[in-house]
C-alpha positions in Angstrom: 0.9 2.3 7.1 -0.9 5.6 7.4 1.7 8.4 7.4 -1.0 10.8 8.7 -0.8 8.9 12.0 2.9 9.6 12.3 2.8 13.3 11.5 -0.3 14.1 13.5 0.2 15.6 17.0 -3.2 14.3 18.2 -2.7 10.6 17.2 -0.3 9.1 19.6 0.8 5.5 19.2 1.1 3.0 16.3 -0.4 3.8 12.9 -3.5 2.4 11.2 -3.3 0.7 7.9 -3.4 3.1 5.0 -4.0 0.4 2.4 -5.0 -3.3 2.6 -4.8 -5.5 -0.5 -5.3 -9.2 -0.4 -3.1 -11.0 -3.0 -4.0 -14.6 -3.8 -1.6 -16.8 -5.8 -2.5 -20.0 -7.6 0.8 -21.8 -8.3 -0.9 -24.6 -10.2 -2.8 -22.3 -12.6 0.0 -19.8 -12.5 -2.3 -16.9 -11.7 -2.7 -14.2 -9.1 -5.4 -11.8 -8.2 -5.7 -8.7 -6.0 -8.6 -7.6 -3.9 -8.6 -4.1 -2.4 -10.2 -3.9 1.0 -11.7 -0.5 1.8 -10.0 1.0 4.8 -13.2 2.3 6.2 -15.0 -1.0 6.1 -16.6 -1.8 9.5 -15.8 -5.3 10.7 -15.5 -7.4 13.9 -11.9 -7.6 15.1 -11.0 -10.9 16.7 -10.7 -10.5 20.4 -12.4 -7.1 20.6 -16.1 -6.3 21.4 -18.1 -4.4 18.8 -17.1 -3.3 15.2 -14.3 -1.1 14.0 -12.9 0.2 10.7 -10.7 -2.6 9.4 -7.7 -0.2 9.1 -7.6 0.0 12.9 -6.7 -3.7 13.2 -3.0 -2.9 12.7 -3.1 -0.1 15.4 -5.0 -2.2 17.9 -2.8 -5.2 17.4 0.3 -3.1 18.2 -1.2 -1.2 21.1 -2.7 -4.3 22.8 0.2 -6.5 21.8 -2.0 -9.3 20.4 -0.2 -12.4 19.0 1.5 -11.3 15.8 1.1 -7.6 16.6 -0.6 -5.3 14.1 0.0 -7.5 11.1 -1.3 -10.6 12.9 -4.6 -8.9 13.9 -5.0 -7.4 10.4 -4.5 -10.8 8.8 -7.1 -12.4 11.2 -9.6 -9.6 10.5 -9.2 -10.2 6.7 -9.5 -14.0 7.2 -12.7 -13.5 9.2 -14.2 -11.1 6.7 -13.5 -13.1 3.6 -13.2 -16.7 4.9 -9.8 -17.3 3.3 -6.6 -18.1 5.0 -4.0 -15.3 5.0 -0.5 -16.9 5.3 1.8 -13.9 4.8 1.9 -10.2 4.9 4.0 -7.3 3.6 4.1 -4.1 5.6 5.5 -1.2 3.7 6.0 2.3 4.9 5.6 5.4 2.7 9.4 6.1 2.5 10.3 2.6 1.4 7.5 2.7 -1.3 8.8 6.0 -2.6 12.4 4.9 -2.6 11.6 1.6 -4.4 9.7 3.4 -7.2 12.6 5.8 -7.5 15.1 2.9 -7.7 13.0 1.6 -10.6 13.3 5.0 -12.4 9.7 5.7 -11.7 6.6 4.0 -13.0 4.7 4.6 -16.3 1.0 5.2 -15.8 -1.8 6.1 -18.1 -3.7 8.8 -16.1 -7.4 8.5 -17.1 -8.4 12.0 -16.0 -7.0 15.1 -14.5 -6.2 14.6 -10.8 -4.6 16.8 -8.1 -2.3 14.9 -5.8 -0.3 16.0 -2.8 3.0 14.2 -2.2 4.0 14.1 1.5 5.3 17.4 2.8 4.0 20.9 2.6 3.5 23.0 -0.6 4.1 20.5 -3.3 0.7 19.8 -4.9 0.9 18.4 -8.4 -1.8 18.4 -11.1 -1.6 15.3 -13.3 -3.1 15.6 -16.7 -4.7 12.7 -18.6 -2.3 10.5 -20.6 0.8 8.4 -20.3 3.5 9.7 -18.0 6.3 8.5 -15.7 5.8 9.2 -12.0 8.5 9.4 -9.4 8.1 7.7 -6.0 6.5 10.6 -4.0 4.1 11.4 -6.9 3.2 7.7 -7.5 2.4 7.4 -3.8 0.3 10.5 -3.8 -1.6 9.3 -6.9 -2.2 5.9 -5.3 -3.4 7.4 -2.0 -5.7 10.2 -3.3 -9.3 9.8 -2.0 -10.8 12.9 -3.4 -12.3 11.8 -6.7 -15.9 11.0 -7.7 -15.8 7.4 -6.4 -13.6 8.0 -3.4 -12.1 4.7 -2.1 -13.2 2.7 -5.2 -11.1 5.0 -7.4 -8.3 4.9 -4.9 -8.3 1.1 -5.0 -8.2 1.1 -8.8 -5.2 3.5 -8.8 -3.3 1.4 -6.2 -3.7 -1.7 -8.3 -2.7 0.3 -11.4 0.5 1.4 -9.7 1.2 -2.2 -8.5 0.8 -3.6 -12.0 3.0 -0.8 -13.4 5.7 -1.8 -10.9 5.3 -5.4 -12.0 5.6 -4.4 -15.7 8.7 -2.4 -15.0 10.4 -5.2 -13.0 9.7 -7.7 -15.8 11.2 -5.7 -18.5 14.3 -7.3 -20.1 17.3 -6.4 -17.9 15.3 -4.8 -15.1 15.2 -7.8 -12.8 18.9 -8.5 -13.4 19.7 -4.9 -12.4 17.7 -5.2 -9.3 19.3 -8.4 -8.3 22.8 -6.9 -8.9 21.8 -4.0 -6.6 20.1 -6.3 -4.0 22.6 -5.6 -1.1 22.4 -1.8 -1.6 18.6 -1.9 -2.1 18.2 -4.0 1.1 20.2 -1.5 3.1 18.0 1.3 1.7 14.6 -0.3 2.0 14.8 -2.9 4.8 13.8 -0.5 7.6 10.5 0.2 5.9 9.5 -3.2 4.6 8.6 -6.2 6.8 
């Protein structure tokens, strides 16, 4: 969900989606794939006249209390756009994302080129240099959300998938999953308000 909607004084009401990624899983072939959906893509929203940016589906679903709320309308918008059923969703707020990355001890990323990122909050801009490094939660979130590179949303989508794959790699390391399971009750307490 878009944190800018929460901290802005001129945007009242539920937030838009900050990021939308369709994850498909093939249990028979034991494969999965991700497709990033550009937040500024104009689409028809089921039940609404005209076209809107797809990231407004969540906001409209909440404001107009459509069945399933914001996630329900966002799922139907993606189904209509791509012609595939969307059976489940995960809605994660920024704080839960940052906390989860920090619980993992950060994520290791290979930064392809210098990039300036702004973790949430004032006055904490970070310049990431090319090469391998471990990012904490706020910096990983800022890296994934940055839109100000040559290819704008396409670069952003690539970085988001890079962070997701780095999280997967970290979780699947020997011992990591067992540690997370052992900490499950405490993690649930810490993250549950920000993940649905």
